[in-house]
C-alpha positions in Angstrom: 177.1 201.0 113.8 176.7 201.8 110.2 174.9 199.7 107.6 176.9 197.6 105.3 176.3 195.3 102.4 172.9 193.5 102.6 172.6 193.5 106.4 172.4 196.0 109.2 174.2 195.8 112.5 171.9 195.5 115.5 172.3 195.5 119.2 173.3 192.1 120.7 171.1 192.6 123.8 167.8 192.3 122.1 167.8 188.5 122.4 167.1 187.6 126.0 165.5 184.2 125.5 168.4 182.4 127.2 169.2 180.3 124.1 172.7 179.9 122.8 173.3 180.9 119.2 175.9 179.3 117.0 178.5 181.4 115.3 178.0 180.6 111.5 181.7 181.2 110.8 183.5 179.1 113.5 180.6 177.1 115.0 181.2 178.2 118.6 178.2 178.6 120.9 177.6 182.3 121.7 175.4 183.9 124.3 173.5 186.6 122.4 173.7 188.9 125.4 177.5 188.7 125.5 178.3 188.3 121.8 181.0 190.4 120.2 178.6 191.5 117.5 175.6 190.6 115.5 174.5 190.9 111.8 171.0 190.8 110.3 170.7 189.0 107.0 167.6 187.7 105.2 165.4 188.7 108.2 167.5 186.6 110.7 170.0 187.9 113.2 173.3 186.0 113.5 175.6 186.4 116.6 179.4 186.2 116.6 182.1 185.3 119.1 184.6 187.9 117.8 184.8 190.8 115.4 187.0 188.7 113.1 184.2 186.2 112.5 181.8 189.1 112.0 183.9 190.6 109.2 184.3 187.3 107.5 180.6 186.8 107.5 179.9 190.3 106.2 182.2 189.5 103.2 180.2 186.5 101.9 177.2 185.5 104.2 176.0 182.8 101.7 179.3 180.9 101.9 179.1 180.4 105.6 175.4 179.8 105.7 175.8 176.9 103.2 178.5 175.3 105.4 176.4 175.9 108.6 173.3 174.3 106.9 175.4 171.3 105.8 176.7 170.7 109.3 173.3 171.1 110.9 174.5 173.9 113.2 171.7 176.2 114.3 170.5 178.0 117.3 170.7 175.5 120.1 168.7 175.2 123.3 170.8 173.3 125.8 167.7 172.3 127.8 166.3 170.5 124.7 169.4 169.2 123.1 170.5 167.1 126.0 167.2 165.7 127.2 164.5 165.5 124.5 166.5 163.9 121.7 169.9 162.4 120.9 172.4 164.6 119.0 175.4 163.3 117.0 178.7 165.0 116.6 182.1 164.4 114.9 185.0 163.3 117.2 187.4 165.5 115.1 185.0 168.5 114.7 182.8 168.9 117.8 181.0 171.9 116.3 179.3 169.6 113.7 176.0 168.5 115.1 173.2 166.4 113.5 169.9 164.9 114.8 170.5 161.5 113.3 173.5 159.3 112.4 175.4 160.6 109.3 179.0 161.3 108.2 180.9 164.5 109.0 180.7 166.9 106.0 184.3 168.1 106.9 186.3 164.9 107.4 183.9 162.2 106.4 184.0 160.3 109.8 180.9 158.7 111.1 179.1 160.9 113.7 178.8 159.6 117.3 176.2 160.3 120.0 177.1 163.4 122.1 176.0 161.6 125.3 176.8 158.0 126.0 173.7 156.1 127.0 173.9 153.5 129.7 173.6 150.0 128.4 170.1 148.5 128.7 169.8 145.7 131.3 167.7 142.6 130.8 167.0 140.1 133.5 167.2 136.4 132.4 166.9 133.3 134.5 169.3 130.3 134.2 170.1 127.1 136.0 173.3 127.0 138.0 173.9 123.4 137.0 172.9 123.8 133.3 173.8 127.3 132.1 172.5 126.5 128.6 168.9 126.7 130.1 167.9 130.4 129.8 164.4 131.7 130.4 162.8 135.2 130.5 160.8 134.4 133.6 161.4 132.5 136.9 160.8 128.8 136.9 162.5 125.5 137.3 165.1 123.8 135.2 163.6 121.2 132.9 166.7 119.0 133.3 167.4 118.9 137.0 164.4 120.7 138.5 166.4 123.3 140.3 165.0 126.8 140.6 166.3 129.2 138.0 168.4 132.1 139.3 168.4 135.6 137.8 171.3 137.0 135.9 171.6 140.5 134.4 172.7 140.8 130.8 173.5 143.9 128.9 171.7 144.5 125.7 174.2 146.4 123.5 172.8 148.5 120.6 173.8 147.2 117.2 176.2 149.3 115.2 174.3 149.6 112.0 177.2 151.3 110.1 179.6 148.6 111.1 177.2 145.9 109.9 176.7 147.7 106.6 180.5 148.2 106.1 181.1 144.5 106.9 178.6 143.5 104.3 180.1 145.8 101.7 183.6 144.5 102.6 182.8 140.8 102.1 181.0 141.3 98.8 183.8 143.6 97.5 186.5 141.3 98.6 184.9 138.3 96.8 184.6 140.3 93.6 188.1 141.9 93.8 190.0 138.7 94.1 189.3 137.5 90.5 189.8 141.1 89.3 193.3 141.1 90.9 194.0 137.7 89.3 193.0 139.0 85.9 195.1 142.2 86.3 198.2 140.2 87.3 197.8 137.5 84.7 200.2 139.2 82.4 203.0 138.6 84.9 202.4 134.8 84.8 204.9 133.0 82.5 203.2 131.7 79.4 200.1 134.0 79.9 197.7 131.0 80.5 194.6 133.3 80.9 195.1 134.8 77.4 194.9 131.3 76.0 191.6 130.6 77.7 189.8 133.9 77.2 190.2 136.3 74.3 191.8 139.6 75.2 188.9 141.5 73.9 186.5 139.8 76.3 188.6 140.5 79.5 187.7 144.2 79.8 184.0 143.3 79.8 184.5 140.6 82.5 186.4 143.2 84.6 183.7 145.7 84.1 181.0 143.2 85.3 183.1 142.4 88.4 184.2 146.0 89.3 180.9 147.8 88.8 179.3 146.4 92.0 182.4 147.0 94.0 182.8 150.7 92.9 179.2 151.7 92.6 177.8 149.8 95.6 180.6 149.0 97.9 182.4 152.3 97.4 179.2 154.5 97.2 179.6 155.9 100.8 183.1 157.1 99.9 182.0 158.7 96.7 179.2 160.5 98.5 181.6 161.7 101.3 184.1 162.8 98.7 181.5 164.8 96.8 180.3 166.4 100.1 183.9 167.4 100.9 184.1 169.3 97.6 180.7 170.9 98.0 181.5 172.0 101.6 185.1 173.1 100.6 186.6 170.9 103.2 188.9 168.5 101.5 189.8 165.3 103.3 191.0 161.7 102.6 187.7 160.8 101.1 188.2 163.5 98.5 191.4 161.7 97.4 189.8 158.3 97.6 186.7 159.3 95.7 188.7 161.1 93.0 191.2 158.2 92.5 188.5 155.5 92.3 186.2 157.6 90.1 188.9 158.5 87.6 190.2 154.9 87.3 186.7 153.6 86.8 185.6 156.3 84.4 188.7 155.9 82.3 188.4 152.1 82.1 184.7 152.5 81.2 185.5 154.7 78.3 188.3 152.4 77.2 185.9 149.5 77.2 183.1 151.1 75.3 185.0 153.4 73.0 188.5 152.0 72.5 188.8 153.5 69.0 189.0 157.1 70.4 192.4 156.4 72.0 195.6 157.1 70.0 198.3 154.5 69.4 200.4 155.8 72.3 197.7 154.6 74.7 197.7 151.0 73.4 199.8 148.0 74.3 201.7 145.8 71.9 198.6 143.9 71.0 196.7 147.1 70.2 194.4 146.9 73.2 193.8 149.9 75.6 194.7 148.9 79.2 191.9 149.2 81.8 192.2 149.8 85.5 189.1 148.2 86.9 191.2 146.1 89.3 192.9 149.2 90.7 189.5 150.9 91.4 188.1 147.7 93.0 191.1 146.9 95.2 191.4 150.5 96.5 187.7 150.4 97.4 188.1 147.1 99.2 191.1 148.2 101.2 189.4 151.4 102.2 186.4 149.3 103.3 188.7 147.2 105.4 190.1 150.3 107.1 186.6 151.6 107.8 185.6 148.2 109.4 188.7 148.2 111.6 188.1 151.8 112.6 184.5 151.2 113.5 185.4 148.1 115.5 187.9 150.1 117.5 185.5 152.9 118.2 182.7 150.5 119.1 185.0 148.7 121.5 185.9 152.0 123.1 182.3 153.0 123.4 181.4 149.6 125.0 184.2 150.1 127.5 183.0 153.5 128.5 179.4 152.2 128.8 180.7 149.4 131.1 182.4 152.0 133.3 179.3 154.1 133.5 177.2 151.1 134.2 179.5 150.0 137.0 177.4 151.4 139.8 177.2 151.2 143.5 176.3 147.5 143.3 180.0 146.8 142.4 181.3 149.0 145.2 182.5 147.9 148.7 182.9 150.6 151.3 185.7 150.5 153.8 185.8 152.1 157.3 186.8 155.7 157.4 190.3 156.6 158.5 190.6 156.9 162.3 187.5 154.7 162.9 187.4 151.0 163.5 184.6 148.4 163.2 184.2 145.1 165.1 185.4 143.0 162.2 187.2 145.8 160.3 185.8 144.2 157.1 184.4 145.9 154.1 180.7 146.1 153.8 178.3 146.7 151.0 177.0 150.2 150.8 173.3 151.0 151.3 171.2 152.0 148.3 172.8 155.4 147.7 175.6 156.9 145.8 179.1 157.0 147.4 179.9 160.1 149.3 183.0 162.2 149.4 184.0 160.8 152.8 183.6 157.2 151.8 186.6 155.0 150.9 185.5 152.5 148.2 187.1 149.7 146.3 185.5 149.2 142.9 185.3 145.8 141.2 185.3 145.3 137.5 182.0 144.9 135.7 
């Protein structure tokens, strides 16, 4: 094919390493030997799933390379990706891959592991008569002297993002409540708060309360919103970050430079209204939604791990159809996985 732009078309059969390349336009995995086309740019060959993706890439390669770099999509070796290290992906955009926990640059959701790891088992020893006695090694109960019996516990991995979001939620909620009270104080008959605190001081109090909520509690949302703009993939965090940032920035200017606002922006007392409580409450509500979402996803992941860990120890094999046994009772299977001809009844974990 003819040369075009800054790249040169090359044969797709030159790469025979067996690795899968990632289409920089759509993110699909492409076998270089069966790719619809390839394009060499900056001394690197890119492979495409269709001629449409190839034409888009030829128009502006830098645009798609920036998105590809931001989503951590590169040439993938399936033998390495699934064994040597854990990869994380977005539930809504499976083409997004990362080597460590992060947020999706397209929708802002937290990335999840591609493969679900089985829960780690830990053997502990407890007394049948006194379950509060738990030891890491065999022994006797210090209360009744009975031999301790083993029990298997599942060591679940801690969801660090859920813990972090909970911490931000509690701190933001404690600071947002007085902000909401100050913002709604004008609706209380008699305006008791105005009698206790001068109106010129209230904006500074609101600034002190709202700043930790917006700049610390809402920092992940501001980062995700900025990433969505940089990657040209607008999502809900774009709207959240924009609304919170505008409300906070406007109120910050109104607090430090109230003299620059015209009379039409002022209230009957000549004060410029601020919206610190709006920025703080929005941030707190979004944090609440994130905590609920992460809890639901964590519960789903725990249920899946429980099903995967429900091995043959919880299986009871029944006699095959057409065959009878002396007792016609179910029996525990030997130390092997169930076979196709086996009839099993599974018990809950």
